[in-house]
SETIGU-676108 format. One line per 4 residues: their letters; for each residue x, y, z of C-alpha. Coordinates in nm, 3 decimals, always signed. Layout:
N
a> X,Y,Z; ... .
// end
This chain:
662
xxxx> -3.322,-5.682,+4.099; -3.636,-5.540,+4.225; -3.927,-5.426,+3.949; -4.123,-5.098,+4.064 .
xxxx> -4.458,-5.123,+4.150; -4.583,-4.901,+3.865; -4.359,-5.163,+3.646; -4.561,-5.428,+3.792 .
xxxx> -4.879,-5.257,+3.748; -4.826,-5.195,+3.368; -4.710,-5.592,+3.309; -5.047,-5.689,+3.464 .
xxxx> -5.232,-5.445,+3.296; -5.094,-5.569,+2.939; -5.153,-5.936,+3.057; -5.506,-5.841,+3.127 .
xxxx> -5.530,-5.689,+2.756; -5.392,-5.975,+2.601; -5.579,-6.238,+2.803; -5.925,-6.037,+2.752 .
xxxx> -5.822,-6.008,+2.345; -5.768,-6.384,+2.351; -6.086,-6.474,+2.536; -6.282,-6.269,+2.316 .
xxxx> -6.123,-6.444,+1.969; -6.159,-6.794,+2.157; -6.534,-6.725,+2.265; -6.638,-6.598,+1.902 .
xxxx> -6.755,-6.891,+1.660; -6.610,-6.747,+1.371; -6.327,-6.511,+1.359; -6.431,-6.177,+1.122 .
xxxx> -6.259,-5.878,+1.033; -6.396,-5.720,+1.297; -6.195,-5.955,+1.548; -5.896,-5.879,+1.364 .
xxxx> -5.955,-5.500,+1.436; -5.985,-5.540,+1.829; -5.661,-5.776,+1.829; -5.501,-5.487,+1.641 .
xxxx> -5.628,-5.217,+1.898; -5.494,-5.448,+2.209; -5.162,-5.467,+2.024; -5.134,-5.126,+1.964 .
xxxx> -5.217,-5.056,+2.319; -4.970,-5.295,+2.468; -4.695,-5.196,+2.213; -4.723,-4.827,+2.319 .
xxxx> -4.732,-4.943,+2.691; -4.385,-5.136,+2.610; -4.246,-4.785,+2.507; -4.282,-4.818,+2.132 .
xxxx> -4.307,-4.492,+1.941; -4.682,-4.397,+1.969; -4.724,-4.238,+1.618; -4.524,-4.479,+1.429 .
xxxx> -4.678,-4.790,+1.635; -5.025,-4.669,+1.482; -4.900,-4.632,+1.167; -4.720,-4.970,+1.106 .
xxxx> -5.024,-5.121,+1.290; -5.266,-4.951,+1.083; -5.058,-5.053,+0.726; -5.027,-5.427,+0.842 .
xxxx> -5.384,-5.474,+0.928; -5.488,-5.275,+0.616; -5.296,-5.484,+0.382; -5.445,-5.809,+0.523 .
xxxx> -5.781,-5.625,+0.522; -5.718,-5.567,+0.150; -5.612,-5.920,+0.054; -5.260,-5.838,+0.066 .
xxxx> -5.304,-5.555,-0.216; -5.012,-5.330,-0.170; -5.120,-5.067,-0.397; -5.427,-5.027,-0.216 .
xxxx> -5.284,-4.990,+0.082; -5.029,-4.761,+0.001; -5.350,-4.534,-0.127; -5.523,-4.538,+0.209 .
xxxx> -5.209,-4.426,+0.365; -5.154,-4.143,+0.129; -5.508,-4.047,+0.135; -5.525,-4.041,+0.523 .
xxxx> -5.196,-3.835,+0.589; -5.306,-3.581,+0.305; -5.669,-3.514,+0.476; -5.463,-3.459,+0.822 .
xxxx> -5.236,-3.204,+0.659; -5.487,-3.017,+0.493; -5.671,-2.986,+0.852; -5.651,-2.592,+0.897 .
xxxx> -5.727,-2.620,+1.271; -5.389,-2.785,+1.351; -5.200,-2.462,+1.215; -5.267,-2.319,+1.558 .
xxxx> -5.102,-2.589,+1.770; -4.763,-2.460,+1.694; -4.857,-2.145,+1.744; -4.982,-2.168,+2.068 .
xxxx> -4.721,-2.397,+2.202; -4.471,-2.094,+2.055; -4.654,-1.874,+2.261; -4.643,-2.084,+2.562 .
xxxx> -4.262,-2.136,+2.549; -4.201,-1.787,+2.499; -4.393,-1.663,+2.815; -4.212,-1.973,+3.033 .
xxxx> -3.846,-1.853,+2.891; -3.944,-1.490,+2.972; -3.922,-1.553,+3.339; -4.278,-1.393,+3.358 .
xxxx> -4.377,-1.699,+3.587; -4.148,-1.655,+3.837; -4.237,-1.292,+3.897; -4.607,-1.374,+3.886 .
xxxx> -4.557,-1.641,+4.163; -4.391,-1.395,+4.351; -4.612,-1.129,+4.344; -4.928,-1.357,+4.389 .
xxxx> -4.777,-1.504,+4.719; -4.725,-1.164,+4.855; -5.082,-1.043,+4.763; -5.233,-1.336,+4.920 .
xxxx> -5.003,-1.366,+5.209; -5.262,-1.319,+5.478; -5.464,-1.569,+5.294; -5.468,-1.930,+5.472 .
xxxx> -5.233,-2.169,+5.316; -5.103,-1.841,+5.084; -4.811,-2.010,+4.906; -5.022,-2.313,+4.779 .
xxxx> -5.315,-2.099,+4.672; -5.059,-1.866,+4.497; -4.924,-2.188,+4.364; -5.281,-2.267,+4.211 .
xxxx> -5.347,-1.949,+4.069; -5.000,-1.919,+3.918; -5.060,-2.251,+3.773; -5.398,-2.163,+3.637 .
xxxx> -5.278,-1.842,+3.449; -4.981,-2.050,+3.311; -5.174,-2.323,+3.182; -5.393,-2.061,+3.011 .
xxxx> -5.067,-1.906,+2.845; -4.932,-2.263,+2.753; -5.167,-2.562,+2.743; -4.841,-2.767,+2.809 .
xxxx> -4.900,-2.989,+3.127; -4.515,-3.100,+3.152; -4.392,-2.764,+3.121; -4.598,-2.606,+3.373 .
xxxx> -4.601,-2.878,+3.640; -4.175,-2.884,+3.596; -4.151,-2.492,+3.589; -4.346,-2.487,+3.910 .
xxxx> -4.163,-2.737,+4.063; -3.869,-2.545,+4.007; -4.033,-2.216,+4.162; -4.281,-2.288,+4.454 .
xxxx> -4.161,-2.644,+4.547; -3.882,-2.517,+4.756; -4.025,-2.226,+4.904; -4.320,-2.433,+5.018 .
xxxx> -4.080,-2.684,+5.194; -3.864,-2.404,+5.328; -4.217,-2.240,+5.467; -4.273,-2.577,+5.669 .
xxxx> -4.526,-2.693,+5.406; -4.599,-3.080,+5.416; -4.453,-3.234,+5.136; -4.782,-3.413,+5.042 .
xxxx> -4.987,-3.080,+5.026; -4.709,-2.903,+4.822; -4.670,-3.156,+4.565; -5.033,-3.215,+4.541 .
xxxx> -5.098,-2.832,+4.470; -4.822,-2.839,+4.207; -4.955,-3.144,+4.006; -5.301,-3.054,+4.055 .
xxxx> -5.285,-2.696,+3.934; -5.005,-2.801,+3.644; -5.306,-3.053,+3.498; -5.530,-2.751,+3.459 .
xxxx> -5.368,-2.696,+3.110; -5.560,-2.994,+2.971; -5.896,-2.794,+3.041; -5.846,-2.432,+3.023 .
xxxx> -5.822,-2.288,+2.684; -5.595,-2.242,+2.472; -5.541,-2.605,+2.577; -5.405,-2.796,+2.293 .
xxxx> -5.621,-3.102,+2.410; -5.912,-2.952,+2.306; -5.786,-2.847,+1.930; -5.696,-3.193,+1.913 .
xxxx> -6.043,-3.333,+2.043; -6.210,-3.082,+1.791; -6.040,-3.189,+1.511; -6.063,-3.542,+1.588 .
xxxx> -6.439,-3.538,+1.677; -6.543,-3.241,+1.420; -6.648,-3.026,+1.686; -6.602,-2.657,+1.681 .
xxxx> -6.256,-2.549,+1.892; -6.412,-2.177,+1.932; -6.733,-2.400,+2.093; -6.511,-2.604,+2.292 .
xxxx> -6.289,-2.307,+2.408; -6.613,-2.140,+2.537; -6.759,-2.443,+2.687; -6.400,-2.538,+2.839 .
xxxx> -6.403,-2.179,+3.042; -6.643,-2.219,+3.344; -6.544,-2.597,+3.407; -6.171,-2.503,+3.414 .
xxxx> -6.293,-2.187,+3.676; -6.489,-2.429,+3.879; -6.201,-2.694,+3.924; -5.921,-2.425,+3.999 .
xxxx> -6.181,-2.253,+4.232; -6.256,-2.603,+4.392; -5.865,-2.671,+4.433; -5.823,-2.313,+4.621 .
xxxx> -6.172,-2.347,+4.851; -6.017,-2.711,+4.965; -5.646,-2.562,+5.029; -5.782,-2.298,+5.214 .
xxxx> -6.031,-2.527,+5.438; -5.751,-2.789,+5.502; -5.507,-2.471,+5.600; -5.752,-2.322,+5.832 .
xxxx> -5.835,-2.652,+6.031; -5.491,-2.794,+5.997; -5.276,-2.499,+6.003; -4.955,-2.722,+6.082 .
xxxx> -4.949,-2.840,+5.735; -4.940,-2.508,+5.581; -4.802,-2.256,+5.828; -4.838,-1.909,+5.797 .
xxxx> -4.585,-1.719,+5.628; -4.339,-1.534,+5.853; -4.322,-1.143,+5.898; -3.984,-1.171,+5.689 .
xxxx> -4.137,-1.349,+5.408; -4.436,-1.101,+5.389; -4.230,-0.788,+5.411; -4.184,-0.582,+5.098 .
xxxx> -3.891,-0.314,+5.103; -4.020,+0.043,+4.983; -3.798,+0.234,+4.740; -3.607,+0.529,+4.941 .
xxxx> -3.831,+0.792,+4.789; -4.122,+0.624,+4.924; -3.984,+0.582,+5.263; -3.869,+0.942,+5.284 .
xxxx> -4.238,+1.081,+5.170; -4.384,+0.831,+5.430; -4.202,+0.964,+5.714; -4.277,+1.332,+5.606 .
xxxx> -4.641,+1.288,+5.604; -4.681,+1.025,+5.853; -4.622,+1.071,+6.235; -4.699,+0.706,+6.339 .
xxxx> -4.460,+0.445,+6.378; -4.647,+0.195,+6.179; -4.553,+0.359,+5.854; -4.588,+0.054,+5.667 .
xxxx> -4.977,+0.033,+5.721; -5.035,+0.424,+5.643; -5.269,+0.464,+5.338; -5.115,+0.537,+5.051 .
xxxx> -5.385,+0.775,+4.868; -5.408,+1.025,+5.124; -5.039,+1.028,+5.198; -4.970,+1.098,+4.820 .
xxxx> -5.253,+1.357,+4.807; -5.075,+1.544,+5.104; -4.733,+1.525,+4.957; -4.839,+1.725,+4.658 .
xxxx> -4.900,+1.985,+4.887; -4.550,+2.102,+4.901; -4.546,+2.166,+5.296; -4.470,+1.797,+5.359 .
xxxx> -4.273,+1.736,+5.055; -3.930,+1.702,+5.227; -3.681,+1.620,+4.944; -3.912,+1.417,+4.739 .
xxxx> -3.948,+1.503,+4.398; -4.305,+1.563,+4.277; -4.276,+1.364,+3.985; -4.222,+1.046,+4.166 .
xxxx> -4.511,+1.138,+4.369; -4.706,+1.185,+4.027; -4.579,+0.837,+3.917; -4.706,+0.681,+4.229 .
xxxx> -5.034,+0.890,+4.234; -5.071,+0.749,+3.868; -5.046,+0.376,+3.979; -5.301,+0.431,+4.274 .
xxxx> -5.554,+0.581,+4.045; -5.527,+0.336,+3.762; -5.821,+0.102,+3.909; -6.037,+0.469,+3.937 .
xxxx> -5.944,+0.526,+3.580; -6.016,+0.164,+3.454; -6.362,+0.167,+3.639; -6.474,+0.493,+3.505 .
xxxx> -6.381,+0.386,+3.145; -6.581,+0.067,+3.199; -6.864,+0.244,+3.349; -6.884,+0.501,+3.083 .
xxxx> -6.863,+0.229,+2.813; -7.133,+0.039,+2.987; -7.365,+0.346,+3.014; -7.328,+0.416,+2.663 .
xxxx> -7.464,+0.094,+2.542; -7.704,+0.022,+2.844; -7.872,+0.374,+2.711; -7.881,+0.347,+2.346 .
xxxx> -8.223,+0.432,+2.220; -8.402,+0.112,+2.071; -8.703,+0.355,+1.866; -8.963,+0.118,+1.847 .
xxxx> -9.212,+0.335,+1.702; -9.041,+0.499,+1.404; -8.809,+0.314,+1.176; -8.642,+0.408,+0.859 .
xxxx> -8.717,+0.199,+0.566; -8.466,+0.116,+0.288; -8.606,+0.394,+0.055; -8.571,+0.688,+0.277 .
xxxx> -8.911,+0.669,+0.399; -9.062,+0.650,+0.764; -9.270,+0.345,+0.834; -9.446,+0.314,+1.161 .
xxxx> -9.546,-0.016,+1.278; -9.883,-0.090,+1.322; -9.970,+0.269,+1.172; -10.083,+0.402,+0.865 .
xxxx> -9.746,+0.376,+0.676; -9.605,+0.069,+0.614; -9.290,-0.100,+0.415; -9.300,-0.004,+0.089 .
xxxx> -9.316,-0.269,-0.180; -9.110,-0.282,-0.504; -9.344,-0.071,-0.710; -9.340,+0.179,-0.430 .
xxxx> -8.986,+0.213,-0.432; -8.988,+0.258,-0.799; -9.269,+0.555,-0.779; -9.528,+0.300,-0.929 .
xxxx> -9.786,+0.214,-0.674; -10.064,-0.007,-0.694; -10.374,+0.115,-0.473; -10.537,-0.089,-0.232 .
xxxx> -10.909,-0.176,-0.344; -11.080,+0.007,-0.048; -10.898,+0.335,-0.109; -11.007,+0.402,-0.454 .
xxxx> -10.788,+0.481,-0.739; -10.712,+0.303,-1.049; -10.851,-0.046,-1.074; -10.753,-0.328,-1.317 .
xxxx> -10.935,-0.345,-1.660; -11.274,-0.542,-1.649; -11.289,-0.844,-1.856; -11.500,-0.669,-2.099 .
xxxx> -11.246,-0.380,-2.139; -11.272,-0.051,-2.161; -11.182,+0.176,-1.877; -11.391,+0.160,-1.531 .
xxxx> -11.454,+0.479,-1.324; -11.284,+0.461,-0.967; -11.534,+0.415,-0.704; -11.592,+0.709,-0.494 .
xxxx> -11.351,+0.716,-0.164; -11.541,+0.743,+0.159; -11.445,+1.075,+0.158; -11.546,+1.137,-0.202 .
xxxx> -11.279,+1.237,-0.468; -10.906,+1.166,-0.447; -10.766,+1.119,-0.092; -10.502,+1.302,+0.022 .
xxxx> -10.140,+1.173,+0.077; -10.162,+1.138,+0.483; -10.455,+0.922,+0.461; -10.371,+0.657,+0.177 .
xxxx> -10.057,+0.686,-0.043; -10.131,+0.714,-0.391; -9.784,+0.621,-0.543; -9.435,+0.801,-0.510 .
xxxx> -9.269,+0.905,-0.238; -9.483,+1.084,+0.013; -9.356,+1.313,+0.321; -9.548,+1.194,+0.626 .
xxxx> -9.623,+1.480,+0.861; -9.334,+1.585,+1.091; -9.086,+1.331,+0.897; -8.804,+1.557,+0.929 .
xxxx> -8.792,+1.603,+1.319; -8.905,+1.244,+1.396; -8.556,+1.088,+1.332; -8.323,+1.344,+1.503 .
xxxx> -8.556,+1.362,+1.815; -8.551,+0.969,+1.852; -8.157,+0.963,+1.779; -8.119,+1.212,+2.066 .
xxxx> -8.341,+1.023,+2.322; -8.154,+0.795,+2.527; -8.345,+0.543,+2.749; -8.293,+0.538,+3.136 .
xxxx> -8.016,+0.317,+3.263; -8.143,-0.033,+3.370; -8.129,-0.150,+3.742; -7.841,-0.408,+3.659 .
xxxx> -7.633,-0.085,+3.560; -7.702,+0.064,+3.872; -7.601,-0.243,+4.047; -7.290,-0.254,+3.885 .
xxxx> -7.186,+0.066,+3.981; -7.280,+0.047,+4.327; -7.049,-0.260,+4.366; -6.783,-0.099,+4.188 .
xxxx> -6.807,+0.213,+4.389; -6.807,-0.043,+4.693; -6.483,-0.231,+4.590; -6.292,+0.090,+4.511 .
xxxx> -6.357,+0.218,+4.856; -6.239,-0.117,+4.985; -5.928,-0.122,+4.776; -5.816,+0.249,+4.863 .
xxxx> -5.900,+0.211,+5.243; -5.689,-0.082,+5.253; -5.415,+0.020,+5.008; -5.085,+0.087,+5.202 .
xxxx> -4.740,+0.148,+5.077; -4.632,-0.201,+5.115; -4.955,-0.323,+4.922; -4.886,-0.059,+4.709 .
xxxx> -4.545,-0.218,+4.590; -4.761,-0.558,+4.562; -4.981,-0.418,+4.327; -4.684,-0.253,+4.113 .
xxxx> -4.531,-0.603,+4.092; -4.880,-0.727,+3.975; -4.930,-0.483,+3.736; -4.562,-0.583,+3.599 .
xxxx> -4.628,-0.952,+3.600; -4.984,-1.043,+3.575; -5.153,-0.774,+3.398; -4.974,-0.787,+3.091 .
xxxx> -5.000,-1.165,+3.076; -5.364,-1.145,+3.163; -5.405,-0.884,+2.872; -5.260,-1.126,+2.644 .
xxxx> -5.461,-1.432,+2.757; -5.800,-1.208,+2.719; -5.716,-1.083,+2.374; -5.624,-1.420,+2.266 .
xxxx> -5.920,-1.598,+2.394; -6.149,-1.300,+2.377; -6.110,-1.281,+1.995; -6.172,-1.653,+1.951 .
xxxx> -6.502,-1.665,+2.197; -6.630,-1.378,+2.019; -6.583,-1.456,+1.709; -6.309,-1.178,+1.631 .
xxxx> -6.073,-1.434,+1.493; -6.032,-1.791,+1.416; -5.836,-1.999,+1.669; -5.540,-1.992,+1.409 .
xxxx> -5.536,-1.630,+1.370; -5.567,-1.574,+1.751; -5.297,-1.806,+1.803; -5.071,-1.596,+1.546 .
xxxx> -5.126,-1.314,+1.730; -5.074,-1.489,+2.072; -4.729,-1.601,+1.943; -4.668,-1.227,+1.855 .
xxxx> -4.778,-1.110,+2.176; -4.578,-1.361,+2.365; -4.244,-1.248,+2.164; -4.348,-0.871,+2.268 .
xxxx> -4.350,-0.968,+2.590; -4.032,-1.117,+2.630; -3.888,-0.818,+2.422; -4.065,-0.582,+2.691 .
xxxx> -3.895,-0.756,+2.985; -3.574,-0.749,+2.804; -3.552,-1.147,+2.853; -3.549,-1.222,+2.483 .
xxxx> -3.236,-1.339,+2.296; -3.129,-1.541,+1.993; -3.083,-1.878,+2.232; -3.409,-1.828,+2.379 .
xxxx> -3.580,-1.783,+2.046; -3.378,-2.093,+1.881; -3.473,-2.324,+2.182; -3.836,-2.201,+2.195 .
xxxx> -3.857,-2.282,+1.788; -3.668,-2.597,+1.848; -3.910,-2.710,+2.153; -4.230,-2.573,+1.942 .
xxxx> -4.134,-2.797,+1.618; -4.067,-3.082,+1.817; -4.399,-3.077,+2.008; -4.592,-3.020,+1.685 .
xxxx> -4.445,-3.282,+1.460; -4.522,-3.558,+1.757; -4.888,-3.407,+1.734; -4.933,-3.397,+1.388 .
xxxx> -4.757,-3.753,+1.311; -4.976,-3.864,+1.583; -5.289,-3.740,+1.361; -5.103,-3.932,+1.069 .
xxxx> -5.088,-4.266,+1.230; -5.452,-4.211,+1.409; -5.592,-4.154,+1.083; -5.439,-4.470,+0.920 .
xxxx> -5.520,-4.654,+1.195; -5.879,-4.534,+1.238; -5.911,-4.651,+0.827; -5.789,-5.014,+0.926 .
xxxx> -6.005,-4.981,+1.212; -6.324,-4.916,+1.023; -6.223,-5.135,+0.722; -6.186,-5.423,+0.932 .
xxxx> -6.543,-5.349,+1.068; -6.404,-5.335,+1.440; -6.618,-5.001,+1.484; -6.897,-5.183,+1.379 .
xxxx> -6.835,-5.454,+1.619; -6.777,-5.222,+1.881; -7.079,-5.044,+1.800; -7.299,-5.356,+1.816 .
xxxx> -7.154,-5.476,+2.129; -7.236,-5.156,+2.281; -7.595,-5.147,+2.177; -7.651,-5.492,+2.246 .
xxxx> -7.597,-5.402,+2.628; -7.914,-5.201,+2.658; -7.746,-4.952,+2.806; -7.904,-4.604,+2.925 .
xxxx> -7.734,-4.256,+2.817; -7.610,-4.253,+3.174; -7.469,-4.584,+3.175; -7.326,-4.507,+2.872 .
xxxx> -7.146,-4.194,+2.963; -7.018,-4.380,+3.307; -6.904,-4.689,+3.112; -6.709,-4.448,+2.858 .
xxxx> -6.578,-4.224,+3.112; -6.454,-4.551,+3.347; -6.289,-4.668,+3.017; -6.120,-4.328,+2.950 .
xxxx> -6.010,-4.306,+3.303; -5.829,-4.672,+3.332; -5.697,-4.588,+2.964; -5.528,-4.269,+3.123 .
xxxx> -5.297,-4.465,+3.335; -5.075,-4.589,+3.085; -5.118,-4.384,+2.828; -5.092,-4.014,+2.738 .
xxxx> -5.391,-3.803,+2.639; -5.266,-3.759,+2.301; -5.302,-4.154,+2.215; -5.608,-4.168,+2.437 .
xxxx> -5.773,-3.905,+2.188; -5.645,-3.991,+1.843; -5.670,-4.389,+1.900; -5.996,-4.430,+2.132 .
xxxx> -6.227,-4.085,+2.026; -6.267,-4.211,+1.697; -6.441,-4.522,+1.833; -6.665,-4.345,+2.086 .
xxxx> -6.760,-4.015,+1.887; -6.990,-4.271,+1.665; -7.165,-4.408,+1.944; -7.287,-4.064,+2.077 .
xxxx> -7.587,-4.003,+1.813; -7.705,-4.357,+1.949; -7.741,-4.225,+2.285; -7.805,-3.860,+2.244 .
xxxx> -7.511,-3.732,+2.350; -7.359,-3.366,+2.260; -7.007,-3.447,+2.131; -6.917,-3.113,+2.295 .
xxxx> -7.042,-3.187,+2.633; -6.865,-3.534,+2.584; -6.520,-3.347,+2.505; -6.534,-3.161,+2.845 .
xxxx> -6.642,-3.456,+3.022; -6.313,-3.634,+2.858; -6.113,-3.311,+2.905; -6.207,-3.332,+3.321 .
xxxx> -6.141,-3.694,+3.322; -5.788,-3.714,+3.141; -5.699,-3.464,+3.431; -5.795,-3.705,+3.664 .
xxxx> -5.623,-3.958,+3.501; -5.290,-3.773,+3.532; -5.339,-3.765,+3.889; -5.409,-4.115,+3.943 .
xxxx> -5.121,-4.352,+4.069; -4.927,-4.545,+3.995; -4.884,-4.427,+3.649; -4.936,-4.031,+3.684 .
xxxx> -4.733,-3.859,+3.436; -4.771,-3.518,+3.644; -4.581,-3.715,+3.918; -4.301,-3.811,+3.744 .
xxxx> -4.244,-3.456,+3.618; -4.243,-3.325,+3.928; -4.016,-3.594,+4.074; -3.771,-3.507,+3.811 .
xxxx> -3.715,-3.155,+3.976; -3.783,-3.245,+4.345; -3.497,-3.259,+4.608; -3.411,-3.635,+4.693 .
xxxx> -3.587,-3.642,+4.985; -3.893,-3.641,+4.818; -4.022,-3.963,+4.729; -4.292,-4.081,+4.482 .
xxxx> -4.493,-4.223,+4.739; -4.519,-3.910,+4.928; -4.605,-3.705,+4.577; -4.903,-3.992,+4.477 .
xxxx> -5.023,-3.930,+4.853; -5.078,-3.538,+4.768; -5.250,-3.631,+4.426; -5.531,-3.849,+4.600 .
xxxx> -5.729,-3.553,+4.760; -5.692,-3.339,+4.426; -5.820,-3.619,+4.227; -6.149,-3.685,+4.444 .
xxxx> -6.191,-3.323,+4.377; -6.188,-3.379,+4.028; -6.425,-3.683,+4.055; -6.678,-3.421,+4.238 .
xxxx> -6.622,-3.186,+3.922; -6.703,-3.417,+3.696; -7.036,-3.504,+3.915; -7.135,-3.133,+3.890 .
xxxx> -7.107,-3.101,+3.516; -7.261,-3.424,+3.473; -7.561,-3.302,+3.661; -7.535,-2.968,+3.559 .
xxxx> -7.449,-2.943,+3.199; -7.516,-2.560,+3.176; -7.190,-2.511,+3.355; -7.024,-2.599,+3.001 .
xxxx> -7.290,-2.554,+2.739; -7.417,-2.222,+2.894; -7.167,-1.984,+2.725; -7.187,-2.191,+2.390 .
xxxx> -7.536,-2.141,+2.388; -7.533,-1.766,+2.464; -7.276,-1.676,+2.219; -7.329,-1.909,+1.927 .
xx> -7.706,-2.032,+1.994; -7.621,-2.377,+2.017 .
// end
């Protein structure tokens, strides 16, 4: 019987782990508890690679070594296990995981992704490598709606791979685009991995989502640019779509209207807006109901109406009056910065005011007693209220008209507003110049598939990032929104909901038990002194910040071959996180690097989980070696993305700093 190459690799890696652990133990002068912690860590990794359940392996190893650390005291061991499990179950952040997962499964089973892929590949038909580009776009949107890598790769393998193979695409390019796009769910919010990392590292999930937004867009953009450039220079790898594949059939009424208002033979390329306007006149409307024309015209004018609404809201907030010279105080008085009137004190608000010494009025009694006559003011006698307040509420000159005048006075729009208007008008003009009836049908397909899903994603992520809701509350809204989408598309039934609930419970139970096992394992590792031993070893290397980050990312990258991301986060992040303060590394920035790194590990042969997901739904002639070969260029792009993020940390930290002032 022959053993596959990936199994050989796994056995060799397990042997290296065992030999390395044995070498560390033999080289030590005395075997301390910290060395027992390292042995526990090595045994856990080897057991997981052999196929033992991760969560129960962590719990079992943790309890055994805790029992040894407590000198075989079973009572203390059970107490630690219960406390660790209770601490995990009391973590409110974890409630968002089943809700986000449920939203993803509902969207997946509502057949929205199939419609989205069809409309995107028609909209991008003239772009080089259009099917691969549409696949990457669909994967990015689907990853944003689900955050589940296996589901994205599997579904896109069923939808996109057969179409790309029928279109003459190279197997390696098609497989690479699907696996790379499917792994975007690790990084792009609402990523379940970011929730798990935030709960493990004590980092705000809201800030992690904000920080991962632009790196996720950057990585998806790099993928798309690579595909377009490759298709431009090597078109035989990704042939353009045929005319038949790009053809969109028109509705009969639209075809009749087009025949009546257009005298050219190229009716499919006739501009939609002028033709619809001419059709409204009635003379050219031959047997086409006016209601049909109005419906089509409403769809055509939607971009203009949306832009007008956004422009009006932008103008309103851009021209709000600032009123820097006259401000209304809490007591109803007007205070003028730098002027005669100032913010009233507590005594002034109550009607009693202690006048300043220079302005005259009543003085404090002298030590000898009696009442002292007030000194003469510069103008003589008592001053008028307009010059200096002498107590009580004063009515400054023209106070009644000042607030209204300021409120009604708007500022001039900024230059940025006019630049935005100019760009928007130019984009609308280009849109209507290119909008034929065929493109109108594609636009309606996008309206029916892409925009409802985009609205759901923006409402969920926007409410989290802008602080309108917690991740748990936003996840609940997202799950309800996914249910409404499935209901609107009439794809919901009892079986679909039952299956989604079952898969959600299965995934959530796996993650929660992993957290329980991780808590017990981490407590045992710290109790044995393993964390202290690792920290002392790392500090003895005298690493710089850059060297530490490179070393940690290389270790995580290697661990990503045999282990799932969940195992890496819950087992190894508690070891790395305490070291960050010693090197001045932001845990948020470190989490973004880890998310990018784990995507790379998902695409690295010979143990690339995305490859096995795709192989499970591929035709028989698609081999693992072809899938691995297609992954390698995208893995190189991910390494470039990691380098860019490290050299330009503002890509990930700018948005959290702007929104939350980090």
